[in-house]
Steps between C-alpha positions, in 0.01 A plus 500: 500500500238612248690337212507168691124521559434583136728226367353242739144599404579467126664160546200388707250619237693348210535165674130476590418597141723209395315265737161605364625487139651156556176380656301634204745330260457174693122532479477590132791301353639228725187363667315431171810333351553290811136389484531400131848343519533362852797277411697755296839552671545842338176631649597360840843666470336831409268469801796424728697797365198727538461385860867568575472847347191574709682376811789737434264790444312414819825512697561853368137599574523377860839659572411837347157488663646462846751778427203720401327413828815591693531832317137619533395356838633786714284758319167321442195463722312194624246499217782494243669216689174303513468517120870422465452190717216383276719558194787302652267216600354481148850511349611209722190301401575577136863392547402165652234430236750590226746254652238224510378568145847520348651208692229291666636271770398134470268525801295782345555430131145371452357825641708718263490275191257732321702821503276735300257590783791558737669731251177700473485522881862620505424775248196613700703512823773687314250759374370547856856548627570762231177680599598503866846629401341785307280585799803502730706719269215749458449514877866593546481766230182657640622466858209285623733206555758695696532522877341807655831642625651485151177623342418773754781734400377543147122494547412647841552875542663593828381815677750649741392540862575835661608469864233620738214459252216256534517189282 
């Protein structure tokens, strides 16, 4: 089971790194070109392909993220799960905003026409998510994010009770 957890975690980390890298590429390369050459079909094709790549990476992020939740949930405490919930909520917001920026629907196209500020927002949210992930991983390593029953065996010394003695 440990190899499955490790493999899933690596795939999850690599795919979110791809999402953040693709978003940075879109901010630094595609958005300026799209602004300068709005009618260029090659730039539009590159934007479309970038959006499809990000969509594929997001699918992997979401699937592996929920597998991670399934694997760690039995051993973590409420505080860990609260932070995990915030991370999931931010990731879902980031996913939806990425979808709207990459492929704006006609009804909201005017709102997402200027993509640069939205790409900056996506990178900020992504950095926050990575920070929360680091906090969660450290809390599992140190034991502060684990349930008391799982944590008690390794941190709380047990003194044997002798029958007939006072507690």
